[in-house]
Residue, then its C-alpha position, 0 to 999 in steps of 0.5 A: x324879912x328884908x335884909x335877912x341872912x337867915x337860910x331860905x326854905x325854913x318853912x313859913x311857920x318857922x319864918x313867922x315865929x322868928x320874925x315875931x321874936x325879932x330874929x331877922x339875922x343870924x347874929x340875932x340867934x347868938x343871944x338865943x340858946x338852941x333850946x329857946x329857939x326850938x321852943x318858939x311855936x313853929x320852929x321844928x327840928x328841921x328849921x333848927x338843923x338849917x339854922x345850926x348849919x347856917x350859923x356854923x357856916x358863918x363861924x357863929x353859934x347859938x347862945x350858951x345857957x346862962x348867957x344873954x337871954x333872947x328877947 
């Protein structure tokens, strides 16, 4: 994940899952609900907590249910 602003130390399984889903930057997460990201194999509660904090630090949030669906 070059040019990524995702938080470090998410864990290799979570990093691989996000990369496989095409999520490379925090802004990519805004089109995914928290539930969708958590459903990715390898993304656990610790990774979700870190992602939520990183999004909040940049005034971003996970997408809302019924909004754009993650790819």
